[in-house]
C-alpha positions as CSV (number, residue, x, y, z in Angstrom):
1,X,15.9,-12.8,-92.1
2,X,18.1,-10.7,-89.5
3,X,16.2,-7.3,-88.2
4,X,18.1,-4.7,-86.5
5,X,15.5,-2.6,-83.9
6,X,16.6,0.3,-82.4
7,X,15.3,1.0,-78.7
8,X,15.3,4.4,-77.7
9,X,13.6,6.7,-75.5
10,X,13.9,9.6,-73.0
11,X,16.1,8.9,-69.7
12,X,14.2,7.4,-67.1
13,X,11.4,5.8,-69.0
14,X,12.9,2.0,-68.4
15,X,14.4,1.7,-71.4
16,X,16.8,-0.4,-70.1
17,X,14.3,-2.8,-68.0
18,X,13.0,-3.5,-71.8
19,X,16.1,-4.6,-73.4
20,X,16.8,-6.7,-70.7
21,X,12.8,-8.1,-70.3
22,X,13.1,-8.6,-74.7
23,X,16.9,-9.8,-74.9
24,X,17.1,-11.6,-71.8
25,X,20.4,-9.8,-71.0
26,X,20.7,-8.7,-67.2
27,X,22.2,-5.4,-67.7
28,X,22.4,-2.2,-65.4
29,X,19.0,-1.0,-64.5
30,X,19.0,2.4,-62.6
31,X,16.1,4.7,-61.3
32,X,17.8,7.8,-62.7
33,X,19.3,9.3,-65.9
34,X,22.6,8.5,-67.4
35,X,22.1,4.9,-66.6
36,X,23.2,3.9,-70.4
37,X,25.6,6.0,-72.2
38,X,27.0,3.7,-74.8
39,X,25.1,1.3,-77.6
40,X,24.0,-2.0,-75.9
41,X,23.2,-5.1,-78.1
42,X,21.0,-8.1,-77.1
43,X,18.8,-10.5,-79.3
44,X,15.6,-11.9,-79.5
45,X,13.8,-14.3,-81.8
46,X,10.6,-15.5,-82.1
47,X,9.0,-18.3,-84.3
48,X,9.0,-15.1,-87.1
49,X,12.7,-15.1,-87.3
50,X,15.6,-12.9,-84.8
51,X,15.9,-9.6,-84.3
52,X,18.9,-7.6,-83.1
53,X,18.0,-4.8,-80.9
54,X,20.6,-1.8,-79.8
55,X,19.7,-0.3,-76.8
56,X,20.9,3.6,-77.6
57,X,21.7,6.4,-74.8
58,X,18.4,8.2,-73.6
59,X,17.8,11.5,-75.4
60,X,15.0,14.1,-75.2
61,X,15.5,15.1,-79.1
62,X,17.8,14.8,-81.7
63,X,19.4,17.7,-81.3
64,X,22.4,16.1,-79.7
65,X,24.4,18.1,-77.1
66,X,26.4,15.8,-75.1
67,X,28.9,12.7,-76.0
68,X,26.1,9.9,-75.1
69,X,22.9,11.7,-77.2
70,X,25.4,11.7,-80.4
71,X,25.7,8.7,-80.1
72,X,22.5,7.4,-80.2
73,X,21.2,10.7,-83.1
74,X,24.1,9.4,-85.3
75,X,22.8,5.7,-85.2
76,X,19.0,6.5,-85.8
77,X,19.8,9.4,-88.6
78,X,22.8,7.8,-90.3
79,X,23.0,3.8,-90.0
80,X,18.3,3.9,-90.7
81,X,17.6,0.8,-88.5
82,X,14.4,-1.7,-89.5
83,X,12.5,-0.2,-86.9
84,X,12.9,1.9,-83.8
85,X,10.8,1.2,-80.5
86,X,10.4,4.6,-78.8
87,X,10.1,3.8,-74.8
88,X,7.4,5.8,-73.4
89,X,6.9,6.7,-69.8
90,X,2.9,6.2,-69.3
91,X,2.9,8.9,-66.0
92,X,4.2,11.4,-68.4
93,X,3.6,10.6,-72.2
94,X,3.7,14.4,-73.4
95,X,7.4,14.7,-72.5
96,X,8.6,11.4,-74.0
97,X,6.4,11.9,-77.2
98,X,8.2,14.9,-78.4
99,X,11.2,12.5,-79.7
100,X,8.6,10.1,-81.0
101,X,7.2,12.9,-83.3
102,X,10.6,13.8,-84.2
103,X,11.9,10.4,-85.6
104,X,8.3,10.2,-87.9
105,X,9.3,13.3,-89.1
106,X,12.6,11.6,-90.2
107,X,10.5,8.5,-92.1
108,X,11.7,5.6,-89.4
109,X,9.0,3.0,-88.7
110,X,8.2,3.4,-85.2
111,X,6.6,1.2,-82.0
112,X,5.9,3.4,-79.1
113,X,6.4,1.0,-76.1
114,X,4.2,3.0,-73.1
115,X,5.9,1.5,-70.7
116,X,5.3,2.2,-66.8
117,X,1.6,1.9,-67.1
118,X,1.0,1.1,-63.6
119,X,3.1,3.7,-61.9
120,X,0.5,6.2,-64.5
121,X,-2.4,4.2,-63.3
122,X,-1.1,5.1,-59.9
123,X,-1.3,8.7,-60.5
124,X,-4.6,8.2,-61.9
125,X,-3.7,8.7,-65.5
126,X,-5.4,7.0,-67.7
127,X,-4.7,6.2,-72.0
128,X,-6.4,5.4,-74.9
129,X,-4.2,3.3,-76.6
130,X,-6.0,2.6,-79.5
131,X,-6.7,7.0,-79.8
132,X,-2.6,7.6,-79.7
133,X,-2.1,4.7,-82.0
134,X,-5.0,6.3,-84.4
135,X,-3.3,10.1,-83.9
136,X,0.4,9.1,-84.3
137,X,0.0,5.9,-87.4
138,X,2.2,3.7,-85.4
139,X,1.1,0.6,-83.2
140,X,1.3,1.0,-79.4
141,X,1.6,-1.6,-77.0
142,X,1.2,-0.7,-73.3
143,X,3.7,-2.1,-71.2
144,X,5.8,-2.3,-67.6
145,X,8.8,-3.9,-68.3
146,X,9.6,-4.5,-64.5
147,X,7.5,-7.0,-64.4
148,X,7.9,-8.3,-68.1
149,X,4.3,-7.0,-68.3
150,X,3.4,-6.6,-72.5
151,X,7.0,-8.1,-73.7
152,X,5.3,-10.4,-75.8
153,X,3.0,-8.1,-77.2
154,X,5.5,-6.1,-78.2
155,X,7.6,-8.6,-80.0
156,X,4.7,-9.4,-81.7
157,X,3.8,-6.2,-82.9
158,X,8.1,-5.7,-83.9
159,X,7.7,-8.7,-85.9
160,X,4.3,-7.6,-87.6
161,X,5.4,-4.6,-88.7
162,X,9.0,-5.5,-89.8
163,X,7.3,-7.8,-92.4
164,X,4.4,-6.0,-93.0
165,X,7.0,-3.0,-94.3
166,X,6.8,-2.9,-97.9
167,X,7.9,1.1,-98.4
168,X,9.8,3.4,-96.2
169,X,6.7,5.5,-94.7
170,X,7.0,9.4,-95.2
171,X,3.3,10.0,-95.0
172,X,3.6,11.7,-91.5
173,X,3.3,15.7,-92.0
174,X,4.1,18.0,-88.7
175,X,1.5,20.8,-89.4
176,X,3.7,23.5,-89.5
177,X,1.0,26.5,-90.1
178,X,0.3,28.5,-92.8
179,X,3.2,31.3,-92.0
180,X,6.0,28.5,-91.8
181,X,4.9,26.3,-94.2
182,X,5.6,27.8,-97.4
183,X,9.0,28.4,-96.0
184,X,9.8,24.6,-96.2
185,X,7.5,23.9,-99.3
186,X,10.4,25.8,-100.7
187,X,13.2,24.4,-99.4
188,X,11.4,20.8,-99.4
189,X,11.7,21.9,-103.5
190,X,14.5,22.7,-103.9
191,X,16.1,19.9,-102.0
192,X,14.1,17.1,-104.2
193,X,15.8,18.2,-107.1
194,X,19.2,17.3,-105.8
195,X,20.4,13.9,-103.9
196,X,18.8,13.2,-100.6
197,X,21.3,15.1,-98.3
198,X,21.6,12.4,-95.7
199,X,20.0,9.1,-97.5
200,X,16.3,8.1,-96.5
201,X,16.2,11.3,-95.0
202,X,12.8,13.5,-96.8
203,X,12.9,16.0,-98.2
204,X,10.7,18.7,-95.9
205,X,12.4,16.6,-92.5
206,X,15.9,18.0,-94.4
207,X,14.3,21.3,-94.5
208,X,12.7,21.2,-91.6
209,X,15.9,20.5,-89.6
210,X,18.0,22.7,-91.6
211,X,16.1,25.7,-90.4
212,X,16.7,23.9,-87.1
213,X,20.5,24.1,-87.3
214,X,21.1,20.5,-87.1
215,X,24.8,19.7,-87.1
216,X,24.4,17.2,-89.6
217,X,22.1,18.4,-91.8
218,X,24.3,21.5,-92.1
219,X,27.2,19.2,-92.4
220,X,25.6,17.1,-95.1
221,X,25.0,20.5,-96.4
222,X,28.3,21.7,-96.8
223,X,29.3,18.2,-98.2
224,X,26.8,18.2,-101.1
225,X,27.8,21.8,-102.2
226,X,24.4,23.5,-101.3
227,X,24.5,25.1,-98.2
228,X,24.7,28.7,-99.7
229,X,21.6,28.4,-101.9
230,X,20.0,26.8,-98.9
231,X,21.0,29.7,-96.3
232,X,20.1,32.4,-99.5
233,X,16.6,30.6,-99.0
234,X,16.3,31.0,-95.1
235,X,17.9,35.0,-95.5
236,X,15.3,35.8,-98.1
237,X,12.4,33.8,-97.1
238,X,12.7,33.6,-93.9
239,X,13.4,37.2,-92.3
240,X,10.0,37.9,-93.2
241,X,8.4,35.0,-91.5
242,X,10.1,36.1,-88.3
243,X,9.1,39.6,-88.2
244,X,5.7,38.4,-89.2
245,X,6.1,35.5,-85.8
246,X,7.8,38.2,-83.8
247,X,10.3,35.6,-82.5
248,X,13.5,33.1,-84.7
249,X,12.5,30.0,-86.7
250,X,14.0,27.7,-84.6
251,X,11.5,28.4,-81.7
252,X,8.4,28.7,-83.9
253,X,9.4,25.1,-84.9
254,X,9.8,24.0,-81.9
255,X,6.8,25.3,-80.4
256,X,4.7,23.9,-83.2
257,X,6.4,20.9,-82.6
258,X,5.4,20.8,-78.7
259,X,1.9,22.4,-79.9
260,X,1.1,18.9,-81.9
261,X,2.3,17.0,-78.9
262,X,0.2,18.7,-76.6
263,X,-2.6,18.4,-78.8
264,X,-2.2,14.4,-79.1
265,X,-2.0,14.4,-75.3
266,X,-4.9,16.3,-75.0
267,X,-6.7,13.9,-76.8
268,X,-5.9,10.8,-75.6
269,X,-4.9,11.3,-71.7
270,X,-7.4,11.5,-68.7
271,X,-6.4,11.8,-65.5
272,X,-8.1,11.4,-62.4
273,X,-8.3,14.0,-60.2
274,X,-9.7,12.6,-57.2
275,X,-5.8,11.3,-56.8
276,X,-4.9,14.9,-55.9
277,X,-4.0,14.2,-51.9
278,X,-1.9,11.0,-53.4
279,X,0.1,12.7,-55.5
280,X,0.6,15.3,-52.8
281,X,1.9,13.1,-50.6
282,X,4.6,11.8,-53.0
283,X,5.2,15.6,-53.2
284,X,5.5,16.4,-49.2
285,X,8.2,13.2,-49.5
286,X,10.1,15.6,-52.1
287,X,9.6,19.0,-49.7
288,X,11.4,17.3,-46.6
289,X,14.5,15.3,-49.1
290,X,14.9,17.8,-51.6
291,X,14.8,20.8,-49.0
292,X,17.2,23.7,-48.5
293,X,18.2,22.7,-44.7
294,X,17.2,18.9,-44.6
295,X,18.4,17.7,-47.8
296,X,22.2,17.8,-47.2
297,X,22.0,16.3,-43.8
298,X,19.7,13.7,-44.4
299,X,21.4,12.7,-47.6
300,X,24.9,12.4,-45.3
301,X,22.8,10.7,-42.9
302,X,21.4,8.1,-44.9
303,X,25.0,7.2,-46.6
304,X,26.6,7.3,-42.8
305,X,23.7,4.6,-42.0
306,X,24.4,2.4,-45.2
307,X,28.0,2.0,-43.7
308,X,27.4,1.1,-40.3
309,X,24.8,-1.5,-41.6
310,X,27.3,-2.6,-43.7
311,X,30.0,-3.2,-40.5
312,X,27.2,-4.5,-38.3
313,X,26.1,-7.1,-40.9
314,X,29.1,-8.0,-42.9
315,X,31.6,-8.8,-39.8
316,X,30.3,-11.8,-38.6
317,X,30.3,-13.2,-41.9
318,X,33.6,-12.0,-42.5
319,X,34.9,-14.0,-39.5
320,X,33.1,-16.9,-40.8
321,X,35.2,-17.1,-44.1
322,X,38.5,-15.8,-41.8
323,X,38.1,-19.2,-40.3
324,X,37.1,-20.8,-43.5
325,X,40.9,-19.6,-45.4
326,X,42.9,-20.0,-42.1
327,X,41.6,-23.9,-41.6
328,X,42.3,-24.4,-45.3
329,X,45.9,-23.2,-45.3
330,X,46.8,-25.1,-42.9
331,X,45.4,-28.4,-43.9
332,X,46.2,-28.1,-47.1
333,X,49.9,-27.4,-46.0
334,X,50.1,-30.6,-43.7
335,X,48.4,-32.1,-46.0
336,X,51.1,-31.4,-49.1
337,X,53.7,-31.6,-46.4
338,X,52.8,-35.0,-45.7
339,X,52.7,-36.1,-49.3
340,X,56.0,-34.9,-49.7
341,X,56.2,-31.6,-51.3
342,X,59.4,-29.4,-51.0
343,X,58.9,-26.4,-48.6
344,X,58.6,-24.0,-51.3
345,X,56.0,-25.4,-52.7
346,X,53.8,-25.8,-49.6
347,X,54.8,-22.3,-49.1
348,X,53.4,-21.5,-52.4
349,X,49.9,-22.8,-51.5
350,X,49.7,-21.8,-48.1
351,X,51.1,-17.9,-48.2
352,X,50.8,-17.6,-51.8
353,X,47.4,-18.4,-53.0
354,X,45.4,-18.9,-50.3
355,X,46.8,-16.6,-48.1
356,X,47.3,-13.7,-50.8
357,X,44.1,-14.8,-52.3
358,X,42.2,-15.4,-49.1
359,X,42.7,-12.1,-47.8
360,X,40.7,-10.8,-50.2
361,X,38.1,-12.9,-50.8
362,X,37.0,-12.9,-46.9
363,X,35.6,-9.4,-47.6
364,X,32.8,-10.3,-50.0
365,X,30.2,-10.0,-47.2
366,X,30.7,-5.8,-46.9
367,X,30.7,-6.3,-51.1
368,X,27.4,-7.4,-50.9
369,X,26.0,-6.2,-48.6
370,X,27.3,-2.8,-49.3
371,X,25.7,-2.8,-53.1
372,X,22.9,-4.3,-52.1
373,X,22.0,-0.8,-50.4
374,X,23.3,1.2,-53.0
375,X,20.4,-0.7,-55.7
376,X,17.9,-0.1,-52.6
377,X,18.6,3.6,-52.8
378,X,19.4,3.6,-56.4
379,X,15.6,1.9,-57.3
380,X,14.0,3.5,-54.8
381,X,14.9,7.1,-56.9
382,X,16.8,8.1,-53.8
383,X,19.6,8.5,-55.0
384,X,18.3,11.0,-57.8
385,X,17.1,13.2,-54.7
386,X,21.0,13.0,-53.7
387,X,22.3,14.4,-56.8
388,X,20.0,16.7,-56.8
389,X,20.4,18.2,-53.2
390,X,24.4,18.2,-54.0
391,X,23.8,20.5,-56.9
392,X,24.0,23.4,-54.7
393,X,27.7,22.5,-53.6
394,X,28.8,21.4,-56.8
395,X,27.9,24.2,-58.8
396,X,29.3,26.6,-55.8
397,X,32.6,24.5,-56.6
398,X,32.2,25.4,-60.4
399,X,31.2,22.3,-61.5
400,X,28.1,20.8,-63.5
401,X,25.7,19.5,-61.1
402,X,25.4,16.6,-63.6
403,X,28.9,15.5,-62.6
404,X,27.9,14.0,-59.7
405,X,26.2,11.3,-61.4
406,X,29.2,9.7,-62.5
407,X,31.1,10.4,-59.3
408,X,28.1,8.5,-57.3
409,X,28.9,5.9,-60.1
410,X,32.8,6.2,-59.0
411,X,31.7,4.6,-55.6
412,X,31.2,0.9,-57.6
413,X,34.1,1.7,-60.3
414,X,35.9,4.2,-62.1
415,X,36.0,2.7,-65.8
416,X,32.2,3.1,-66.1
417,X,31.6,6.1,-64.1
418,X,34.6,7.7,-66.4
419,X,32.3,6.3,-69.5
420,X,29.6,8.3,-67.2
421,X,31.3,11.6,-68.3
422,X,29.3,11.5,-72.4
423,X,26.3,12.8,-70.3
424,X,27.9,16.2,-69.8
425,X,27.6,18.7,-72.7
426,X,30.5,20.8,-72.4
427,X,34.1,19.5,-73.0
428,X,35.3,21.8,-70.1
429,X,32.8,20.1,-67.1
430,X,33.6,16.6,-68.9
431,X,37.6,16.8,-68.6
432,X,37.2,18.6,-64.6
433,X,35.1,15.4,-63.9
434,X,36.9,13.2,-65.1
435,X,40.0,14.3,-63.4
436,X,38.1,14.4,-60.3
437,X,36.7,10.9,-60.6
438,X,40.1,8.7,-59.6
439,X,39.1,10.6,-55.7
440,X,36.0,8.3,-55.5
441,X,36.4,5.6,-53.5
442,X,35.7,2.8,-56.2
443,X,35.0,-1.0,-54.4
444,X,37.8,-2.3,-54.6
445,X,39.5,0.1,-52.2
446,X,37.2,-1.3,-49.9
447,X,38.5,-4.2,-49.0
448,X,41.4,-2.2,-48.1
449,X,39.3,-0.2,-45.8
450,X,37.3,-2.7,-44.0
451,X,40.8,-4.2,-43.3
452,X,42.5,-1.3,-41.6
453,X,39.3,0.0,-40.0
454,X,38.5,-3.4,-38.3
455,X,41.9,-3.6,-37.1
456,X,42.0,0.0,-35.3
457,X,39.4,1.7,-34.6
458,X,37.3,-1.2,-33.7
459,X,33.6,-0.1,-32.7
460,X,34.1,2.8,-34.4
461,X,35.2,1.1,-38.0
462,X,32.2,2.1,-40.0
463,X,32.6,5.5,-39.1
464,X,35.8,6.2,-40.2
465,X,35.3,4.1,-43.5
466,X,32.3,6.5,-44.0
467,X,35.1,9.3,-43.1
468,X,37.1,8.2,-45.9
469,X,33.6,8.3,-48.8
470,X,33.5,11.1,-47.7
471,X,36.9,13.0,-47.2
472,X,36.5,11.1,-51.3
473,X,34.2,13.7,-52.1
474,X,35.6,16.6,-50.4
475,X,39.1,16.2,-52.8
476,X,37.3,15.8,-55.7
477,X,35.4,19.1,-55.3
478,X,38.1,20.9,-53.9
479,X,40.2,19.6,-56.9
480,X,37.0,20.7,-59.2
481,X,37.4,24.1,-57.5
482,X,40.9,24.4,-58.1
483,X,40.7,23.3,-61.9
484,X,38.0,24.7,-62.8
485,X,39.7,28.4,-61.3
486,X,43.1,27.8,-63.5
487,X,43.3,25.3,-66.1
488,X,39.8,24.9,-67.2
489,X,38.5,28.9,-66.5
490,X,35.1,29.1,-67.3
491,X,30.9,29.3,-66.0
492,X,29.3,26.1,-65.4
493,X,25.8,25.5,-66.5
494,X,22.9,25.1,-64.3
495,X,21.2,21.2,-63.5
496,X,17.9,20.8,-64.8
497,X,17.6,17.4,-63.1
498,X,14.7,14.9,-63.6
499,X,13.4,13.2,-60.0
500,X,12.3,9.4,-60.9
501,X,9.4,9.0,-59.3
502,X,9.7,6.7,-55.9
503,X,9.5,3.1,-56.5
504,X,9.3,0.3,-53.8
505,X,12.7,-1.9,-55.0
506,X,12.4,-5.3,-55.9
507,X,13.9,-7.8,-53.7
508,X,14.6,-9.9,-56.9
509,X,16.4,-6.6,-58.4
510,X,18.6,-5.4,-55.2
511,X,19.9,-9.1,-55.2
512,X,21.1,-9.6,-58.6
513,X,22.7,-6.0,-58.4
514,X,24.7,-6.7,-55.3
515,X,25.3,-10.5,-57.0
516,X,26.9,-8.8,-59.8
517,X,29.1,-6.7,-58.4
518,X,29.8,-9.2,-56.0
519,X,30.7,-11.7,-58.8
520,X,32.7,-9.2,-60.6
521,X,34.7,-9.2,-57.2
522,X,35.3,-12.8,-57.2
523,X,36.1,-13.2,-60.6
524,X,38.7,-10.5,-60.3
525,X,40.4,-12.0,-56.9
526,X,40.5,-15.5,-59.3
527,X,42.2,-14.1,-61.7
528,X,43.9,-10.8,-62.0
529,X,44.6,-10.5,-58.1
530,X,45.8,-14.8,-58.6
531,X,48.4,-13.5,-60.4
532,X,49.2,-10.3,-58.9
533,X,49.8,-12.3,-55.2
534,X,51.4,-14.7,-57.2
535,X,53.9,-12.2,-58.9
536,X,54.7,-10.8,-55.1
537,X,55.6,-14.3,-54.2
538,X,57.1,-15.2,-56.4
539,X,59.5,-12.0,-55.5
540,X,59.0,-12.6,-52.3
541,X,60.9,-16.1,-52.5
542,X,63.8,-14.8,-55.0
543,X,66.6,-14.4,-54.8
544,X,66.7,-18.4,-53.9
545,X,67.9,-19.0,-49.9
546,X,66.4,-15.6,-48.9
547,X,63.7,-16.0,-45.7
548,X,60.0,-16.0,-47.3
549,X,59.0,-12.5,-48.0
550,X,62.0,-10.7,-45.6
551,X,63.9,-7.4,-46.8
552,X,66.9,-9.5,-48.8
553,X,64.1,-11.1,-51.1
554,X,63.6,-9.4,-54.8
555,X,60.4,-7.7,-53.3
556,X,61.8,-6.6,-50.2
557,X,64.8,-4.4,-52.2
558,X,61.8,-2.7,-54.1
559,X,60.3,-1.8,-50.6
560,X,63.5,-0.5,-49.3
561,X,64.0,1.8,-52.4
562,X,61.0,3.3,-52.0
563,X,60.5,3.3,-48.0
564,X,61.9,6.8,-47.1
565,X,59.3,8.0,-49.5
566,X,56.9,7.3,-46.8
567,X,58.2,8.2,-44.2
568,X,57.1,11.8,-43.6
569,X,53.7,10.2,-43.8
570,X,54.4,7.3,-41.1
571,X,54.8,4.2,-43.0
572,X,58.1,4.4,-44.5
573,X,58.6,0.0,-44.1
574,X,59.1,-1.6,-47.1
575,X,56.2,-3.6,-46.9
576,X,53.6,-0.8,-47.4
577,X,55.8,0.8,-50.1
578,X,55.6,-3.1,-52.0
579,X,51.6,-3.0,-51.5
580,X,50.9,0.5,-52.6
581,X,53.6,-0.3,-55.5
582,X,51.1,-3.7,-56.4
583,X,48.1,-1.7,-55.7
584,X,48.8,0.3,-58.9
585,X,48.0,-3.3,-60.7
586,X,44.5,-3.0,-58.7
587,X,43.4,-1.9,-55.3
588,X,43.0,-5.4,-53.5
589,X,46.1,-6.2,-54.3
590,X,47.1,-4.4,-51.4
591,X,45.3,-6.4,-48.8
592,X,46.2,-9.0,-51.1
593,X,50.3,-8.2,-50.8
594,X,50.0,-8.0,-47.0
595,X,48.3,-11.4,-47.0
596,X,51.5,-13.0,-49.3
597,X,54.2,-11.5,-47.0
598,X,52.6,-11.5,-43.8
599,X,50.8,-14.4,-44.2
600,X,47.0,-15.2,-43.0
601,X,48.6,-16.9,-39.2
602,X,46.4,-18.1,-36.7
603,X,45.0,-14.3,-35.9
604,X,45.3,-12.9,-39.5
605,X,46.3,-9.8,-41.3
606,X,44.3,-7.6,-38.0
607,X,46.9,-9.1,-35.6
608,X,50.0,-8.9,-37.7
609,X,49.3,-5.4,-39.0
610,X,49.7,-3.6,-35.2
611,X,52.9,-4.6,-35.4
612,X,53.8,-2.4,-38.2
613,X,51.2,0.6,-37.5
614,X,49.7,2.8,-35.3
615,X,46.1,4.0,-35.5
616,X,47.3,7.7,-36.5
617,X,50.1,5.8,-39.8
618,X,47.1,3.6,-40.7
619,X,44.8,6.2,-41.2
620,X,47.4,8.1,-42.8
621,X,47.8,5.0,-45.3
622,X,44.1,4.9,-46.0
623,X,44.1,8.5,-47.0
624,X,46.9,7.7,-49.6
625,X,45.5,4.5,-50.9
626,X,42.1,6.4,-51.2
627,X,43.8,9.8,-53.4
628,X,47.0,8.1,-55.0
629,X,46.3,6.9,-58.7
630,X,43.9,4.9,-59.6
631,X,44.1,1.1,-60.5
632,X,45.4,0.3,-64.3
633,X,42.2,-0.1,-65.9
634,X,41.3,3.4,-65.0
635,X,43.5,4.8,-66.1
636,X,43.2,3.1,-69.7
637,X,39.6,4.3,-69.2
638,X,40.3,8.2,-68.6
639,X,43.0,7.6,-72.0
640,X,40.4,6.6,-73.7
641,X,38.1,8.7,-72.5
642,X,40.4,12.1,-73.0
643,X,42.4,10.4,-76.4
644,X,45.2,12.2,-74.2
645,X,48.4,10.9,-73.2
646,X,49.4,14.3,-71.7
647,X,46.3,14.6,-69.5
648,X,46.8,10.5,-68.6
649,X,50.3,11.4,-67.4
650,X,49.0,14.7,-65.8
651,X,46.1,12.6,-64.2
652,X,48.9,10.2,-62.9
653,X,50.9,12.9,-61.2
654,X,49.0,15.0,-59.7
655,X,46.4,12.0,-57.9
656,X,49.9,10.8,-56.8
657,X,50.6,14.3,-55.5
658,X,47.2,14.5,-53.7
659,X,47.6,11.0,-52.1
660,X,50.8,11.6,-50.8
661,X,50.2,15.4,-49.8
662,X,47.0,14.1,-47.6
663,X,49.4,11.3,-46.0
664,X,51.4,13.6,-44.8
665,X,48.8,16.4,-43.9
666,X,47.1,13.4,-41.4
667,X,50.4,12.0,-39.7
668,X,52.1,14.9,-39.4
669,X,48.9,17.0,-37.7
670,X,47.6,14.1,-36.1
671,X,50.9,14.0,-34.0
672,X,51.0,18.2,-34.1
673,X,47.6,17.4,-32.2
674,X,49.2,14.3,-29.7
675,X,47.4,11.6,-31.8
676,X,50.4,9.5,-32.3
């Protein structure tokens, strides 16, 4: 028999690590909140049967505020899984138990996974597992998901609960005290005489959640036609309760729940105060990296160092790759010519396939190294500090500080970063963030940056790439300020961000994450980019009889029609126009297009490009590549997240105008300063 188990818990409790350990999956793990923004499913099997595990976005409570929290709360409330594993941070148990208590009130069968027990031990925290299990009335299993400790025991306890469960548990009753309890008794009695508001939800819990103003329960009461009766009870009897308490009912419910959680924690947790010195060491690190004066410069310094090291380590490997592809192209052409193939097929293999795809694949070392560094920053906990120190700037620009999290994810790929905007509670903040994400420099743009910076800026290539990443952030923040003061007026809410504990990054995790990103790059080069460069080669070879890649070919005609537009930006020639045109499919195709049109040749693209660009026009071209419309996959993701063609077309138009305006500004401004 198959079972469905929900995996839930607060953000940053190691939930995704536990999901991977249970199911053998390789979902991305980040040491910061918001990594999971949609449901993910996996399975594990033992001799007792198979379990489907549904990994839900991290939530602090069942009172959903943002879209990802709605996904989690709706699944737990309406889909009613056979059992839920609540993942708790053993080093911060009190915070995690609030959600567990809410789920106990719902009558959901639970197993509590006490994760990050190694961190708890380092902090001198000892948890009496047996006592905690007894106080809550549920199984409690200690785990360290990152090291796969306790996983088999957790699977065993899950199956025991699933097989031994004979009826929905509804014995848990949180003591709400002598003032609140009579009100809930009255509402429970009324609800018990009616059909269930939500199937499986106990009448008393429905009464409590109605009092809290839970949207799902209010809507269910409206549908059942009993909302007015419930509101009448609240109005009649709740007013006297509030008068006696001195504050409102919602606050009273939350206070009682936290009181219960604090009591349980006090009973089950002991702390070794002798470790206070070690704790203050962590605090002292945060005082530096999150300080108002040093935090931001330090963040930029770290980011700059990452790009410098990416170049320093990646360039020698890229030269090896370039040599291999150049040799492969020449040897293949010689072999095919000797075998009697026509010149056009030899050109297709040498210029189209090897020249086009090879010119993109050679940047694999840079992709791998950059994402290895990003994985180190994420897993160590420093990336969350980066988001924290950026909050002041984000808020100054009228944007929620939490918006910087999807912006950081945009350095990898714009598609998942757009999905990550679901962590934002307010539609205004989410819409502004979606509109500025295309300015974040995704990894697909990196091959273009690396190629041009290496060709034109020599020893300063790393600094040139770093400046483009900073420019993307600056333009995004500026766009947020303008959008927030014109189309989306209003105040942004304050950021309350949890800073995760510092970790020493696992070498295996870092290499796995870098390989995942690198493999996606190679996979894209072997499929989408391959098809794109083949299309470029075909258009560059037609009509029959024209010189390959000449301005008389079809692709040359397209380029010549567009080229005059780019004259003010310094690259008003048809090859650049064609590269930008096909770059809408995927940004790597910009490089692939130059490779297919110019050919790898003996000295490669690095030697060919200076015949078309000057250093100034090359930088203007990079600015255009950075800022103009994102790839077709990102546009589709934007449409899916907004559900609006109007805003999708607006995004395409305004990003293209910003990119064009930025390129013209750089080129013309540079000329005025005598730079080109």
